C-alpha positions as CSV (number, residue, x, y, z in Angstrom):
1,M,-30.0,14.7,18.0
2,K,-32.3,11.6,17.5
3,F,-32.6,12.8,13.7
4,L,-28.7,12.7,13.1
5,F,-28.8,9.2,15.3
6,N,-31.3,7.9,13.1
7,L,-30.0,9.2,9.9
8,G,-26.2,7.9,10.9
9,V,-28.4,4.1,11.3
10,L,-29.8,4.2,7.5
11,L,-26.7,5.4,6.2
12,L,-25.0,2.2,8.3
13,L,-27.5,0.3,7.0
14,I,-27.1,1.2,3.3
15,A,-23.3,0.7,3.5
16,V,-23.8,-3.0,5.3
17,L,-26.3,-3.7,2.1
18,Y,-24.1,-2.6,-0.3
19,V,-21.3,-4.5,0.4
20,W,-23.4,-7.6,1.1
21,V,-24.9,-7.1,-2.4
22,H,-21.0,-7.1,-3.6
23,L,-19.7,-10.1,-1.7
24,P,-18.4,-13.1,-3.7
25,W,-20.2,-16.1,-2.5
26,Y,-16.9,-17.7,-0.7
27,A,-17.1,-14.8,1.7
28,V,-20.9,-15.1,2.3
29,L,-20.1,-19.1,3.1
30,A,-17.1,-18.1,5.2
31,L,-19.8,-15.7,7.1
32,V,-22.2,-18.5,7.6
33,V,-19.7,-21.2,8.5
34,L,-18.5,-18.6,11.5
35,F,-22.1,-17.5,12.4
36,A,-22.8,-21.5,12.1
37,G,-19.9,-22.1,14.6
38,W,-21.1,-19.1,16.8
39,M,-24.8,-20.8,17.2
40,A,-22.8,-24.2,17.9
41,L,-20.2,-22.8,20.5
42,T,-22.0,-20.1,22.1
43,R,-24.5,-20.5,25.2
44,R,-26.2,-17.7,23.3
45,G,-25.9,-19.0,20.1
46,R,-27.5,-22.2,21.4
47,Q,-30.4,-20.2,23.2
48,A,-30.9,-18.3,19.4
49,G,-31.3,-22.1,17.9
50,S,-33.7,-23.0,20.4
51,V,-36.0,-20.0,19.9
52,T,-35.5,-19.9,16.0
53,G,-36.4,-23.3,16.2
54,V,-39.7,-23.0,18.4
55,G,-40.7,-20.1,15.8
56,I,-40.2,-22.0,12.8
57,S,-42.7,-24.6,13.9
58,T,-44.8,-22.2,13.9
59,L,-44.6,-21.1,10.4
60,R,-47.4,-23.5,9.2
61,Q,-49.8,-21.5,11.5
62,R,-49.1,-18.5,10.2
63,L,-48.8,-19.7,6.7
64,G,-51.0,-17.0,4.9
65,S,-49.0,-14.0,6.6
66,S,-45.3,-15.9,5.9
67,S,-46.7,-16.2,2.0
68,V,-46.7,-12.5,1.4
69,V,-42.8,-12.3,2.4
70,V,-42.2,-15.5,0.2
71,I,-44.0,-14.3,-2.8
72,G,-43.1,-10.6,-2.4
73,I,-39.5,-11.3,-2.5
74,A,-39.8,-14.0,-5.3
75,G,-41.4,-11.3,-7.4
76,V,-38.6,-9.2,-7.4
77,V,-35.4,-11.6,-7.6
78,G,-37.5,-12.9,-10.5
79,V,-38.1,-9.8,-12.1
80,L,-34.7,-8.5,-11.4
81,V,-33.2,-11.9,-12.6
82,A,-34.6,-11.8,-15.9
83,L,-34.2,-7.9,-16.4
84,L,-30.0,-8.6,-15.7
85,A,-30.3,-12.2,-17.8
86,M,-31.5,-9.6,-20.9
87,G,-28.2,-7.6,-20.5
88,E,-26.4,-10.6,-20.0
89,G,-27.4,-12.2,-23.3
90,Y,-26.9,-9.1,-25.3
91,S,-23.1,-8.7,-24.2
92,E,-22.7,-12.1,-24.8
93,T,-23.9,-11.8,-28.5
94,L,-21.7,-9.1,-28.8
95,S,-18.5,-10.3,-26.7
96,K,-18.1,-13.5,-29.0
97,T,-18.7,-12.2,-32.0
98,G,-14.9,-12.0,-34.0
99,S,-11.5,-13.2,-32.9
100,D,-8.2,-11.6,-31.8
101,D,-6.7,-12.7,-34.8
102,T,-9.1,-10.9,-37.4
103,A,-8.7,-6.8,-37.4
104,I,-11.3,-4.5,-38.6
105,V,-10.2,-1.3,-40.3
106,M,-12.4,2.0,-40.5
107,R,-12.0,5.5,-41.3
108,G,-10.6,7.5,-37.9
109,G,-12.9,8.7,-35.2
110,S,-16.0,6.6,-36.8
111,A,-18.4,5.1,-33.6
112,S,-19.5,2.2,-36.0
113,E,-19.3,0.5,-39.3
114,V,-22.4,2.5,-40.6
115,S,-20.7,6.0,-40.3
116,S,-17.3,4.9,-41.7
117,V,-16.7,5.9,-45.2
118,L,-13.2,4.0,-46.9
119,N,-12.2,5.0,-50.1
120,R,-10.8,3.0,-52.7
121,D,-7.4,4.4,-52.4
122,S,-7.1,3.9,-48.7
123,I,-8.6,-0.2,-49.6
124,V,-5.5,-1.1,-51.6
125,V,-3.2,0.5,-49.2
126,I,-4.7,-1.5,-46.2
127,D,-4.9,-4.5,-48.3
128,Q,-1.0,-4.6,-48.5
129,A,0.1,-3.7,-45.2
130,A,2.0,-5.8,-43.2
131,G,0.5,-8.2,-40.7
132,I,-2.4,-9.8,-42.7
133,A,-1.9,-13.3,-43.9
134,R,-1.9,-14.7,-47.4
135,D,-3.9,-17.6,-48.8
136,K,-2.3,-20.4,-51.0
137,Q,-2.5,-18.1,-53.9
138,G,-0.5,-15.1,-51.7
139,K,-3.6,-13.2,-51.7
140,P,-4.2,-10.7,-48.6
141,V,-7.2,-12.6,-46.3
142,A,-9.2,-9.3,-46.0
143,S,-12.8,-8.6,-46.8
144,E,-14.0,-5.3,-47.9
145,E,-17.1,-4.6,-46.8
146,I,-19.9,-2.3,-47.0
147,V,-23.0,-1.9,-44.2
148,V,-26.2,0.1,-44.5
149,A,-29.7,-0.2,-43.0
150,A,-32.8,-1.6,-44.6
151,N,-36.3,-1.6,-43.7
152,L,-38.5,-4.8,-43.8
153,P,-41.9,-5.9,-42.3
154,V,-41.3,-7.8,-38.8
155,K,-42.7,-10.3,-37.9
156,G,-46.0,-10.6,-35.8
157,G,-46.7,-6.8,-36.2
158,A,-48.9,-5.0,-38.5
159,P,-49.0,-5.0,-42.2
160,D,-47.0,-1.8,-42.2
161,D,-45.1,-2.1,-38.9
162,E,-41.4,-2.1,-40.3
163,G,-38.1,-3.1,-38.5
164,S,-34.5,-2.3,-39.3
165,V,-32.3,-5.2,-40.7
166,Q,-28.6,-4.6,-41.5
167,V,-27.6,-5.3,-44.7
168,R,-23.6,-6.3,-44.9
169,G,-21.8,-6.2,-48.7
170,V,-18.9,-8.7,-48.4
171,G,-16.4,-9.8,-50.4
172,E,-14.9,-13.5,-51.1
173,Q,-13.0,-14.1,-48.1
174,A,-15.8,-13.3,-45.6
175,W,-16.4,-16.4,-44.9
176,T,-12.6,-17.5,-44.9
177,L,-12.7,-14.6,-41.8
178,R,-15.7,-15.8,-40.2
179,P,-15.0,-19.5,-40.0
180,N,-18.1,-20.2,-37.6
181,A,-20.5,-18.6,-39.8
182,K,-22.0,-22.0,-42.0
183,I,-25.1,-22.1,-44.8
184,I,-27.5,-24.4,-42.8
185,A,-30.4,-24.0,-45.7
186,G,-29.9,-23.3,-49.4
187,R,-26.6,-22.0,-50.8
188,S,-24.3,-18.9,-50.9
189,F,-24.7,-15.6,-52.7
190,R,-23.2,-16.0,-56.3
191,P,-21.0,-12.5,-57.2
192,G,-22.5,-10.0,-58.9
193,M,-25.9,-11.4,-58.5
194,R,-28.9,-9.8,-56.3
195,E,-29.1,-12.6,-54.3
196,L,-28.8,-12.9,-50.1
197,V,-28.1,-15.2,-47.4
198,V,-29.9,-14.4,-44.4
199,G,-28.8,-14.9,-40.6
200,Q,-31.0,-17.7,-38.9
201,G,-32.0,-14.3,-36.5
202,A,-32.8,-12.3,-38.8
203,Q,-35.0,-14.8,-40.5
204,R,-37.0,-15.3,-37.2
205,Q,-37.4,-11.4,-36.9
206,F,-38.5,-10.7,-40.8
207,V,-41.1,-11.7,-43.0
208,G,-40.4,-13.6,-46.4
209,L,-36.8,-14.4,-45.4
210,Q,-37.0,-17.7,-46.5
211,P,-35.1,-19.2,-49.4
212,G,-36.4,-18.8,-53.3
213,H,-38.1,-15.5,-51.6
214,E,-37.8,-12.3,-53.3
215,V,-37.1,-9.2,-50.8
216,K,-36.7,-5.7,-51.6
217,L,-34.1,-3.7,-51.0
218,G,-33.4,-0.2,-52.1
219,A,-35.3,0.3,-55.3
220,Q,-34.3,-3.3,-56.1
221,T,-35.5,-6.7,-55.8
222,W,-33.4,-9.6,-54.3
223,T,-33.9,-13.0,-54.1
224,V,-32.6,-14.8,-50.7
225,V,-31.1,-18.2,-51.6
226,G,-29.7,-19.1,-48.4
227,V,-30.1,-19.1,-44.4
228,F,-26.7,-18.9,-42.5
229,A,-25.8,-19.6,-38.4
230,S,-22.7,-18.1,-36.7
231,G,-24.2,-17.7,-33.4
232,D,-23.2,-14.3,-32.7
233,A,-24.1,-11.1,-34.3
234,Y,-23.6,-11.6,-37.4
235,D,-26.9,-13.9,-36.9
236,S,-29.3,-10.8,-37.3
237,E,-27.8,-9.6,-40.8
238,I,-28.3,-9.9,-44.4
239,W,-25.3,-10.8,-46.8
240,G,-25.0,-9.9,-50.2
241,D,-22.4,-9.3,-52.8
242,E,-20.2,-6.4,-51.8
243,N,-20.1,-4.6,-55.1
244,V,-23.9,-5.3,-56.0
245,V,-25.0,-3.7,-52.4
246,A,-22.7,-0.8,-52.9
247,D,-24.4,-0.4,-56.5
248,T,-28.0,-0.9,-55.2
249,Y,-27.1,1.8,-52.1
250,R,-25.2,4.3,-54.7
251,R,-21.8,4.1,-52.8
252,G,-19.7,3.5,-55.5
253,S,-16.1,2.1,-54.8
254,S,-16.3,3.2,-51.1
255,R,-16.3,0.8,-48.1
256,T,-17.4,1.0,-44.6
257,S,-14.9,-1.2,-43.4
258,V,-12.1,-3.8,-44.4
259,F,-11.9,-7.1,-42.2
260,V,-8.4,-8.7,-42.3
261,K,-7.2,-11.9,-41.2
262,L,-3.8,-11.4,-38.9
263,T,-0.9,-13.8,-39.5
264,D,-1.6,-14.2,-35.7
265,A,-3.1,-12.5,-32.6
266,K,0.6,-10.8,-32.0
267,A,0.6,-9.1,-35.3
268,L,-1.9,-6.6,-34.4
269,D,0.5,-4.1,-33.5
270,T,2.8,-4.6,-36.6
271,F,-0.5,-4.2,-38.7
272,K,-1.5,-1.1,-36.6
273,A,2.1,0.6,-36.8
274,A,2.0,-0.1,-40.5
275,L,-1.3,2.1,-41.0
276,A,-0.6,4.6,-39.1
277,G,2.5,5.1,-40.3
278,D,0.9,5.3,-43.8
279,P,0.3,9.6,-44.2
280,R,-2.4,8.6,-47.2
281,L,-4.9,6.8,-44.1
282,Q,-6.3,7.9,-41.0
283,V,-8.0,5.0,-39.8
284,D,-8.8,3.4,-36.8
285,V,-8.0,-0.3,-35.9
286,D,-8.8,-3.2,-33.4
287,T,-9.6,-6.5,-33.1
288,T,-13.2,-7.8,-34.0
289,L,-13.5,-9.0,-30.9
290,N,-12.7,-6.0,-29.5
291,Y,-15.0,-4.0,-31.5
292,F,-18.1,-5.7,-31.4
293,S,-17.5,-5.7,-27.4
294,K,-17.3,-2.3,-27.1
295,Q,-20.5,-1.9,-29.1
296,S,-22.1,-3.7,-26.0
297,E,-21.1,-2.1,-23.1
298,G,-23.6,1.2,-23.5
299,M,-26.5,-0.7,-24.1
300,A,-25.7,-3.3,-21.4
301,K,-25.2,-0.7,-18.8
302,V,-28.5,0.7,-19.6
303,M,-30.1,-2.8,-19.3
304,R,-28.4,-3.2,-15.9
305,V,-29.7,0.4,-14.5
306,M,-33.0,-0.4,-15.8
307,G,-33.1,-4.0,-14.0
308,I,-31.4,-2.5,-10.7
309,T,-34.2,0.6,-10.5
310,V,-37.0,-1.8,-11.1
311,G,-35.7,-4.3,-8.7
312,S,-35.0,-1.8,-6.3
313,I,-38.7,0.0,-6.2
314,M,-40.2,-3.5,-6.2
315,A,-37.6,-4.5,-3.2
316,I,-39.0,-2.0,-1.0
317,G,-42.5,-3.4,-1.7
318,A,-41.0,-6.3,-0.6
319,I,-39.2,-4.8,2.8
320,F,-42.7,-3.3,3.9
321,G,-44.4,-6.6,3.7
322,A,-41.6,-8.3,5.4
323,L,-41.6,-5.6,8.0
324,N,-46.0,-6.0,8.3
325,T,-45.3,-9.8,8.6
326,M,-42.9,-9.9,11.0
327,F,-43.9,-7.0,13.5
328,A,-47.5,-9.0,12.9
329,A,-45.6,-12.4,14.0
330,V,-43.9,-10.7,16.7
331,A,-47.3,-9.3,18.4
332,V,-48.6,-13.1,18.1
333,R,-46.1,-14.8,19.7
334,A,-45.2,-11.7,22.6
335,R,-46.1,-13.6,25.4
336,E,-44.0,-16.3,24.3
337,I,-41.2,-14.2,23.9
338,A,-42.0,-12.7,27.5
339,T,-41.5,-15.8,28.6
340,L,-38.4,-17.1,27.7
341,R,-37.1,-13.1,28.7
342,A,-38.2,-14.3,32.0
343,I,-36.5,-17.2,32.2
344,G,-33.2,-15.9,31.5
345,F,-32.9,-15.7,27.6
346,R,-31.1,-12.5,26.5
347,G,-32.1,-10.0,24.1
348,V,-29.8,-11.3,21.4
349,P,-30.8,-14.5,21.1
350,V,-34.5,-13.2,20.6
351,V,-33.0,-10.9,17.9
352,V,-31.1,-13.6,16.0
353,A,-34.1,-16.1,16.2
354,V,-36.8,-13.4,14.6
355,M,-33.7,-12.4,12.0
356,L,-33.0,-15.8,11.1
357,E,-37.1,-17.0,10.8
358,T,-37.3,-13.4,8.1
359,M,-34.2,-14.9,6.3
360,L,-35.1,-18.3,6.0
361,L,-38.8,-16.7,4.4
362,A,-36.5,-14.6,2.0
363,L,-34.2,-17.7,1.0
364,I,-37.2,-19.8,-0.1
365,G,-38.4,-16.7,-2.0
366,G,-35.1,-15.9,-3.9
367,L,-34.8,-19.6,-4.8
368,I,-38.6,-19.7,-6.0
369,G,-37.9,-16.2,-8.2
370,G,-34.6,-17.2,-9.1
371,L,-36.0,-20.8,-10.5
372,L,-38.6,-19.3,-12.5
373,A,-36.2,-16.7,-13.8
374,W,-34.3,-19.7,-14.7
375,L,-37.1,-21.8,-16.2
376,I,-39.3,-19.0,-18.1
377,F,-36.5,-16.7,-19.3
378,N,-33.0,-18.9,-20.0
379,G,-33.1,-19.0,-23.7
380,F,-35.7,-17.2,-24.4
381,T,-34.9,-15.2,-28.1
382,A,-35.8,-11.0,-28.2
383,S,-34.3,-8.1,-30.0
384,T,-33.1,-5.0,-29.5
385,L,-35.2,-1.9,-31.0
386,A,-34.4,-0.8,-34.6
387,S,-32.7,2.7,-34.5
388,G,-31.7,4.7,-37.7
389,T,-28.0,3.5,-38.0
390,T,-28.1,0.1,-36.7
391,G,-30.3,-3.0,-37.5
392,Q,-32.4,-4.7,-34.8
393,L,-29.9,-7.4,-33.0
394,A,-31.6,-10.7,-31.9
395,F,-30.0,-12.4,-28.8
396,T,-30.8,-14.8,-25.9
397,F,-31.6,-14.4,-22.5
398,K,-28.9,-15.4,-20.2
399,V,-29.4,-16.4,-16.8
400,T,-26.2,-17.4,-15.5
401,P,-25.0,-19.0,-12.1
402,L,-23.7,-15.4,-11.1
403,L,-26.9,-13.4,-11.9
404,L,-28.5,-16.4,-9.7
405,W,-26.7,-15.7,-6.7
406,E,-26.9,-12.1,-7.2
407,G,-30.9,-12.2,-7.0
408,L,-30.5,-14.6,-3.6
409,Q,-28.3,-11.9,-2.5
410,W,-30.8,-9.2,-2.6
411,A,-33.6,-11.6,-1.3
412,L,-31.6,-12.3,2.0
413,A,-30.9,-8.3,2.0
414,I,-34.6,-7.6,1.6
415,G,-35.2,-10.3,4.5
416,F,-32.3,-8.6,6.5
417,V,-34.3,-5.5,6.6
418,G,-37.9,-6.8,6.7
419,G,-36.5,-8.7,9.7
420,L,-34.4,-6.2,11.6
421,F,-36.5,-3.9,12.9
422,P,-39.3,-6.1,14.0
423,A,-36.6,-8.0,15.7
424,L,-35.2,-4.9,17.6
425,R,-38.8,-4.3,18.8
426,A,-39.1,-7.7,20.7
427,A,-35.8,-7.5,22.0
428,R,-37.0,-4.2,23.6
429,L,-40.3,-5.5,24.9
430,P,-40.6,-5.1,28.3
431,V,-41.4,-8.3,30.0
432,T,-44.3,-7.0,31.9
433,T,-45.7,-5.2,29.0
434,A,-45.2,-8.3,27.0
435,L,-47.0,-10.8,29.4
436,R,-50.1,-8.3,29.4
437,E,-50.6,-7.8,25.5
438,L,-52.6,-10.9,24.8
């Protein structure tokens, strides 16, 4: 029976913590206002405030043990926020790539561009479909593109340490389709030439991508003639003329995808219907914004699970640190607590006082951990590991207010668990026993 009771208490505690870490800030603010009202307007609340004041006034005398709680929780929050900021930055880089009024067409069933193949006949049909915007000359605003993976030496690695970079062969309309991509150094490549422009993210990751340098892609030597910036996933790519890239990698007239400018965002359905109704085509169509956002979902989930897992393991250690500290604090103050009980203070004010003291230490630790994560990692540049099908993606860590709030919730949850059992012990300690302990 006792085992079932303890199991029930544990499950209830887990449920409370789960609800707590998912509460929005305004719900927490409402709880704080209600709690403050209880402390100000009720007798037990005022007693709890008095006992809390006494406990807080002695924190300087227990600075060493109290620091264990603060530092432990700061470490948990700092690591948790940093890992979650990595996933946030990765997702943001891909989710802001593309737009609602541009579409990407790939072979049906393709998970990504590198696994897609479109033949020349299909490309001709796609370019003439309804819903595509046209330029002043009446030509469809479309770019037939080919994406391949190439290996280049990585900066800061061993001489033979190479990473995978995504090389994109683009048509003349590529810049029109991506107005945020701007040349920031050198010039654009010339059609028909083995010339490259590199994204600023790729230039940071790989050796020899400065304008004027030569690099080897496939079996050919190419010249880097410019650097571009787009502020999204394209920053990690290298661009060249579609026909030259296709010839270098022996792809003939096939392409991996077609990017098109729609007449407006509402024209997607018209464009999709036109392609779906043509029996010569078996293709998938989506907006570029949706396509790149979907590419981030799997990796972002992995990064979040990793952050939660590491944070949970560290949180267990921080909870034990808080338990030891607060049990010791209760033992030291046993006579003081017993005296308060003897003069009329009930158990609830004592429990609340010990809990508030622990939560205060947790709050301080959470604020320090969040501040350190923001100072160190916000804007920190990193890249994904290369795979056999896609290149490395450069992105920056993004420490958002929402992540800082999540870290603070974790800190207070740790403080709650770390203070609960010492607080209950303090409230249950017999007055006579407590008076004999010191």
